[in-house]
C-alpha positions in Angstrom: -42.8 -16.1 -41.5 -42.4 -13.6 -38.7 -41.0 -11.0 -41.1 -44.2 -11.2 -43.2 -46.3 -10.8 -40.1 -44.3 -7.7 -39.0 -44.5 -6.3 -42.5 -48.3 -6.8 -42.7 -48.8 -5.3 -39.2 -46.6 -2.2 -40.2 -48.7 -1.9 -43.4 -52.0 -1.9 -41.6 -50.7 0.6 -39.1 -49.5 2.9 -41.9 -52.9 2.7 -43.6 -54.7 3.5 -40.4 -52.4 6.5 -39.7 -52.9 7.9 -43.2 -56.7 7.4 -42.8 -56.8 9.2 -39.5 -54.8 12.1 -40.9 -57.1 12.3 -43.9 -60.2 12.3 -41.7 -58.7 15.2 -39.6 -58.0 17.2 -42.7 -61.5 16.6 -44.1 -63.1 17.6 -40.8 -61.1 20.8 -40.7 -62.1 21.8 -44.2 -65.7 20.7 -44.2 -66.9 23.8 -42.3 -70.1 25.6 -43.2 -69.9 28.2 -45.8 -70.1 31.8 -44.5 -73.3 33.1 -46.0 -74.8 35.7 -43.7 -77.1 37.1 -46.3 -78.4 33.7 -47.5 -77.9 34.3 -51.2 -75.9 31.0 -51.8 -79.0 29.1 -50.6 -81.2 31.2 -52.8 -78.9 30.6 -55.8 -79.1 26.8 -55.2 -82.9 27.0 -55.0 -83.1 29.0 -58.1 -81.0 26.5 -59.9 -83.4 23.7 -58.8 -86.4 25.8 -60.1 -84.6 26.2 -63.4 -84.0 22.4 -63.7 -80.3 22.7 -63.1 -79.7 25.5 -65.7 -77.1 27.6 -63.9 -76.5 29.8 -66.9 -80.2 30.9 -66.8 -79.9 31.7 -63.1 -76.7 33.7 -63.7 -78.5 35.6 -66.6 -81.4 36.4 -64.2 -79.0 37.8 -61.6 -77.0 39.8 -64.2 -80.3 41.2 -65.5 -81.2 42.4 -62.0 -77.7 43.9 -61.5 -78.1 45.8 -64.8 -81.6 47.1 -63.8 -80.5 48.0 -60.3 -76.8 49.0 -60.4 -76.7 50.1 -56.8 -77.9 46.7 -55.5 -75.5 44.3 -53.8 -75.1 40.8 -55.2 -77.3 39.4 -52.4 -80.1 42.0 -53.3 -79.7 41.1 -57.0 -80.2 37.4 -56.2 -83.3 38.2 -54.1 -84.7 40.3 -57.0 -84.0 37.5 -59.5 -85.7 35.0 -57.2 -88.7 37.2 -57.0 -88.8 37.6 -60.8 -88.5 33.8 -61.2 -91.4 33.1 -58.8 -93.8 35.9 -60.1 -95.2 33.8 -63.0 -95.8 30.8 -60.7 -97.6 33.0 -58.2 -99.9 34.4 -60.8 -100.6 30.9 -62.2 -101.5 29.7 -58.6 -104.1 32.4 -58.4 -105.9 31.1 -61.5 -106.3 27.6 -60.1 -109.7 27.0 -58.6 
């Protein structure tokens, strides 16, 4: 009976040790994304506005890159967001 108790205690300690090691690993890798220009957040918002259609968002960004070849990726995302919001802004002006 004592052997089973020791085996059970060793098993619980092993599971606890593995869990703690996993939590340390996750805490180390769950750092914030480095996004100084904010285009990742804009891309996520554009995807929401397009009802989850990431292909449409990528097409809008590529269209802006084609129109403005000198623009950085962040600038192309901003221009695509502006293009996406323009029809909504003009519709908002017609509401009385």
